[in-house]
Structure formats: C-alpha cells, structure tokens
N, C-alpha and C positions, 0 to 999 in steps of 0.2 A: 513258503516251502522250505527254504533253508533258514537257519535260525542262529541268532547270536545271544547267548545266555548272559544275563547280568547276575553278578554274585548276589545270592539271596540274603546274605548276612546284613549288607547295608540296608536292604529294604526292611528287614525286621527291626533294625535299630530305630528307624524313624516312624514305623507303622503305629506304635503306641501313641506317639505325639499327635499323629494325624487324626487318629480316632478320637482323641480328646477334643480336638478342634472341630470335629465333624459337624455337630449341630449348628455351631456358629457359622461355619463355612457354608452350610446348606442354605442359611437365610441370605447369605451374601451372593451366592452364585445364581445368576440369571442368564437367560439367553443373550442379553445385550451388554453384560459388563465386560471389562477388559483387564488383562493382566498388567502388572505395573512395569515390567521390563520389556524393552524392544527386542525382538528376535528376528527370525527369518523374514526376508522381504521377497516379494514376487510380483511380477507383472506379466502381461501377455507376451512380451518380447524377450523375457529372460527365463532361462531354465531354472525352475525352482528346486532348491535343495533345502531340506529342513535343518535347523540348527541342532547340534549335538545336545543330548539331554543333560550333559554335564553343565550346560549353561543355564539350566533352570535355577531361578533364584531361591534355592533351598534356604529355609529359615524364615521366610515370609509365609503368611497363611495360604495364599493362593499358590505360591511356589511349592510348598509342601504337598498341597493337593495335586498339583500338576506332576510332581515327582512320583507320587503314588500312582497316578494315572499312567505314567511311563512304565512303571513296574508291571502294572496290570496288562498293558499292551505287549510288553516284551516277554513276560513270564505268566501268561494268563492261566496256564494249567496249574502252576504252583499255588495260585490264589483261588481259582474258580473251577479247576478241573475235578476229576473223580476223587482226588485226595486233597482238594483245595483247602487252604488254611482260612479263607474268608467265606467260603461257600462251595458247594458242589453242584454246579449248574451247567457245566459244559463238558465237552470231550477233552482229551488231553492235548489238543493243539493250542498254539498261541496265536494271538491276533497278528503278530509280526511274521507268521508263516506266510501270510498273504500280503500284509502291509510291511514290506521289507524294511529293515533298519528302523523298526518302530514307526513306520510311516514317514520317513524322511528322504527316501531315495527317489530320484527322477525315474519316471516310467515304471515304477514298481508299486503301483496302487497306493501312492502316498496320500497324506492328509492335507496337502498344500491348499486345496480349494475348499475344504469342508467348512471351516468357520466363516469364510467369505460368502458362501453360496447357500447355506442352510439358515432357516427352514426353506425347503423347496418342494415343488410338486413332483411326485414320483409316479410315473405312469403304471408301474407294477401294482402299487397299492391304490392308485387312482385318488390320491389325496396328498395334502401338504404334510411333509414329514420334518420333524425336528432332528437335531443332532442326537438327542437321547433316543429317538425312535430309530435312527440309523444305526446306532450302536447295538440296540436290541435286535435289529434285523440281522446283523452279523452274528450275534450270539445264538439266535434261533436257527440260522441257516448254515453259515460257514463253520460254526462251532457245534452245530447239532444240539443246541442246549435250550435253556429256558430264559425267559425275560428277567431282567433286573428291575426292581422297583426304581422309578425315576427319582425317588427321594433317597436312595441308598448312597452311601459313601463311595462305593466302587464306580457307579455310573457317573457321579459328579466328578470323580477324580479323572476318569477317562475324558470326559468333556473338557476339564480344565487343561489337560495335556494337549488335546486337539486345538483348543483355543490358544494356548501358548505358542504352539507351532505356527499358527496361521494368523496371529493378531496383526501383523503388518501387511497382510494382503488386503487391498481395498475391497470393501463390500461389493459383491457382484462380480468380482474379478476371477478369471479362470486362468491361473498361471500356466505357462508352457511346462510340459513334463509331468503334469499331475494325472492321476487316474491310471487307467490301463490303456496302452496304445491299441488302436484298431488296425489290424492287418488288412492288406488287400485280399479280397475274396479270390480263391482259386477257381479255375474253370472246370471243376469236377467235385464230386463228393469227397470229403475228407475220409481217409481210409484207416480204420482201426488195425487192419492187418499190417499196413505199412508203418503205422504208428507204433506197433509192438516192436518192430525192428529198431526204431529210433529209441524207444524206451530201454530196450536191452542194451544198446550201445552206449547210451549217454545218461540214463536216469537210474537204473536199478542199483548201481554201485552205492547210491545214497539212500534211495527209497525202497530198496529191496526187490527181489525177484517177484514177490507176491504183492508188492505195493503197500506193505504194512508199515513202512518206515523203520527207523531205528530208535527204540526207547532209550531214555537216559538211564544212568546207573540207579538213581533213586526211584525210578518207576513213576515219577510225577509228571512226565511228559516225554517229548521226543527230541533227539538230536536232529533227526530229519523226519518230518511228519508223514503219516500215511496218506496216500493219494486215493485209495479206495478202501472199502470194507467198513466195518462197524465204527471204527475210530476216526473216520474221515468226514469231510463236509457232506451235507445231505444234498439231495437233488433239487432243492430250492435255492441253493447258493448261487451267487453270481458266476463263480468259476465253472458251474455246470453248463453254462452256455459256451459253446466252442469258440466264439469270437473272443470272449474274455480270457479263456484259458490259453488260447493260441497267442494272443498279444502279450500276455504275462510271460509265457514261456520263451517267446522269441527274444525278448529283451532282458531276461533275468536268469535263464536256465540254459544248460546245466551250470553247476558251480563254476564261478569264474567269468561267466558271461555278464554283460550289461549292455546298455543302449549304444555304447561306443564300439563294442566288439561282440556282437551276437555270434553264437556258435552254430545255430540251426538256420536252415533256410526257411523261407515262409511256408513252403509246402510241408516240410518236416514238422514245423510248429503246429500246423492244422492237423496233421496226421497223428501226432502224439497226443494232441488234445482229444481227438476222436477215440484213440485207444484207451486213455485214462477214463474218459467219461462214458465208455461202453462197459466199464466194470461195475460190479454191484456196490451199492452204498446205501446209507439210510434214506428213507423216503419221508418227505414232508407233504402234508396236505396243502395243496396250492389252489384249492377251489375258490379262494377269495382273491387270487392274483389275476391281473390283467382283465378286469371286468370290462374295460373298453378294448375289445380284441383288435380294433383297428390300430391301436397303439403298440401292439405286441410286436417285438423285433422278429426278424426272419428266423433267427436261430433258437428261439424258445422251444424246447423239445416236448411241450405238452400242448394239446389242443384245449378248446376249440380255436380254429383259425378263420380269418375272413377270406379264405381262398380254398382251392381244391387240392393243394399240394399235400403230400403225405406227411405224417409225423416223422417218418424216416428221413425225408428230404429236409424238413425243418430242423432236424437235429444235426445231420451230417452235411447237408448241401447236396448239390450246388445251390448257392443262395441267390445268384444273380437273377434267375428266372422269377424267384419269389419277390425280389425287390422290384423288378421291372413291372410285375403284375400289380404290386402295391401302388406304384407310381401311376399306372393307368387308372386305378381306382380313385386316385386323388389322395391317397394316404400321405 
C-alpha cells in the first residue's frame, strides 16, 4: 500500500545490458539453481529481515538479473503498467504496494519463505504451483493484469530476486515474520460502517476520500495506491479476504505503523478491512478456484460452501461458528 520509489535512471542504465544477457541467463536459470553470494538468513526462531537490494552483486549475470527483478517488484507500473516500458500487462500498482520494502520487511507479506517452500500445493488452485506460477497469480489478481510468459526476461528476473532474498533459508523452512499475520477472530461480524470511520480518520489522507490513491507526477503509477475502483486489486486477490487484509493493516498501516508499534486495534483492523472490501473493484472469474470446497477458508467471499452459512457471513463473519462447524465435519 505505501510505496518507496527507486530512481528509474539507474534501472535504465543497466537494463540494456540485462536484455543482452537475457537468452543466456534463461538457459542458466532453473528452479533449483542458486545465486553466488550469501544474503539474508532465516530460521523458525529468528525474525526474518530481507537484505537491502543494494547488496545484490551487480556486475554478475545472476546479480544483474536479480537487480532487474528488484526494479520490477519496486516499480512494476513503470515497466509493466498501462504506460510500461517493457510491456503493458498490469494496472498502475506496484508489487511492493502489498509486499512492502520490495518483499523484505517482517510481517509485511515478504518473500522470506518463497524460495524455501516452492513449488508447493495450493488449495485455491488444487495443484502444485511453482514460483513462476505464484508470480503470475499476483499479476492476474493483485495487479488485475495478464500472465507473463515463463520464458520472459521479466518473470525470470523477479524469480532471480526472490531467489536471492531467500537463498540462505533452508529448504522447507518457514521463518518467523514471513507472510501476513493472522489476527484473532472477533466475536461479531466485521462492520463496514465502523470501518469507514477508521478509514476517514487514518487512511484517507494517503489513499484519498474516494479510495483512488494519489497518482505520481508522471502518471506512470501511484505515490499511494488505490484501495478500490478500476485501478485496484480485483476480487480474486488475496487481500480481498478479510483475514489477509486485516492482518496486513494491523501491522503495517497507517503510515508509521509496524509490528512493533501498531496503531490500530484488532477490531479496527477487521472493520477497516470490511469497509475497503465492501467497495467496488474489478471482478475476476473464479470458477476454477477452490474445486475442493472442503479446503476453502472460512472468509472466502464466494460460494459454493460445504456448509449452510450465508455468503454475507463468509465475507464479514462472525467466523468462529463457521470454523467450529468445519471442525465438526472433520475439515
């Protein structure tokens, strides 16, 4: 949601060299190779922090590729947005609007466990997914865009950056502080009306009264991204689930908050998530999602469901009765 822009000039200086290396690098990059330089470490007992991108070994083949990957994560709209220099396949948001600090910050949807845990089975798609597939998932849903060819320079560069960040995390390990924290369920439905009050008080100064964000001067992206409307994530994105949005907001928003000093209460986080996700946004066909409905989480806001609870309750809660019923069924 909030965003840190990297100067585009530096990216342009090395982009030509990277493209010239692209075909050779494509043959070298596989799901199992490793970058030459050690970077961030993590384990289940240590809070994971990603290494600053300035430590990427620029000047090596894989380092150059990882550096371009960082640029794509940090400044996605410049390269792949409506006025993108490398393609026009996504909205004007950046990957790091949701993966803060280009995927390096604790409890901010970071990339710490990605290289260590993928490929992995994903219950939403009901199949094993690769890192390339996960990147495309985000492009299609959170960026409301189109898929990248898995042979393209751009998707291989993003893979290389994610690999560089997580190469010292042991395979299968899930370091503390990765992903989005799950908040305690509240004993009522989350309230869009109460959430609107939270939004007006703490969010609209950056994201606007109408949720449309603040465009940058060049019109290539946003200083603060839109939270709803045509330019925001679609209803197939992970943040459209209230549990994901509430956990992200509690430990990262508003500006200045983090996991050490949250500014919202748990109830405020649930309510503002309900308000934002009650607003209009692009729709994605999700008919192929959650084919095994017994694996569908309680807060997925689209049926069918393996229970008799309403779509309204699945979207806003209360969730505890849904979860208790699932336990009785043996889910």
